[in-house]
C-alpha positions in Angstrom: -25.7 1.4 -4.4 -23.8 -0.4 -1.5 -25.6 -2.1 1.1 -23.1 -2.2 3.9 -23.4 -5.5 6.3 -22.4 -5.3 10.2 -19.3 -7.1 10.0 -17.8 -4.4 7.6 -19.0 -1.4 9.8 -17.0 -3.8 12.8 -14.1 -3.9 10.8 -13.8 -0.2 9.9 -14.5 0.7 13.4 -11.6 -1.3 14.6 -9.4 0.0 11.8 -8.9 -3.2 9.8 -6.4 -2.0 7.0 -8.5 -3.7 4.3 -11.6 -2.4 5.6 -10.6 1.1 5.7 -9.2 1.1 2.4 -12.3 0.0 1.0 -14.4 2.8 3.0 -12.4 5.3 1.7 -12.6 3.9 -1.8 -17.1 4.0 -1.4 -16.8 7.4 0.3 -14.7 8.8 -2.8 -17.4 7.9 -4.8 -21.0 9.1 -5.5 -22.9 5.9 -4.8 -25.8 5.4 -2.5 -24.8 4.2 0.9 -27.1 2.3 3.2 -27.4 -0.6 6.2 -30.5 -2.5 6.9 -32.3 -1.8 10.4 -30.9 -5.2 11.1 -27.6 -4.3 10.8 -28.1 -1.2 13.1 -29.6 -3.5 15.7 -26.6 -6.0 15.2 -24.0 -3.5 15.7 -25.6 -1.7 18.6 -26.4 -5.2 20.1 -22.7 -5.7 20.3 -22.0 -2.2 22.2 -24.5 -3.4 24.7 -23.3 -6.6 24.7 -19.4 -5.3 25.4 -19.8 -2.5 27.3 -23.1 -2.3 29.3 -21.5 -3.4 32.1 -18.9 -0.9 32.0 -20.4 2.4 33.1 -17.3 4.7 32.6 -17.2 3.9 28.6 -20.6 2.5 28.0 -21.9 6.4 26.7 -19.3 6.8 24.8 -19.0 3.9 22.8 -22.8 4.1 22.4 -22.5 7.6 21.0 -19.5 6.4 18.9 -21.7 3.6 17.4 -24.6 5.9 16.7 -22.1 8.1 15.0 -20.8 5.1 13.0 -24.5 4.5 12.1 -26.1 8.0 11.0 -23.7 7.8 8.2 -26.0 5.7 6.1 -29.6 5.6 5.5 -31.2 3.0 7.2 -33.6 0.7 5.4 -36.4 -0.9 6.6 -37.3 -4.7 6.4 -41.1 -5.2 4.8 -42.8 -8.2 3.8 -41.3 -7.8 0.2 -37.8 -7.9 1.3 -38.6 -10.6 3.9 -40.1 -13.0 1.2 -36.9 -11.9 -1.4 -34.5 -13.1 1.6 -36.2 -16.3 1.9 -36.3 -17.1 -1.5 -32.6 -16.4 -2.2 -31.9 -18.3 0.8 -33.7 -21.5 -0.5 -32.1 -21.2 -4.2 -28.7 -21.1 -2.4 -29.1 -23.7 0.2 -30.5 -25.8 -2.7 -27.4 -25.3 -4.5 -25.0 -26.2 -1.3 -24.1 -22.6 -0.7 -25.5 -22.3 3.0 -25.2 -18.8 4.3 -25.4 -18.5 8.2 -28.8 -17.0 9.5 -27.2 -13.8 10.7 -26.3 -13.2 7.1 -29.5 -13.8 5.4 
């Protein structure tokens, strides 16, 4: 299973060579591919932030983003996941491996 994060989707949509190659590799395999609902929100937030004030291209960019996201199952966040994320965050922080909240 692959749980794809926002940065990876952005890199692929911007045609970053290493990301494109990894995406092709993932697509060739039979693995399950998903994103979290938070990744969907972050990706769409970027579209709104960058293009909402540019009506001539906004609807096309939003449609492209929705097509990008439609390739994945979108996993919800529930209490069990939130609790596990908190546990992992504290574990890593105590080891000195602090990760940004956006990547929590």
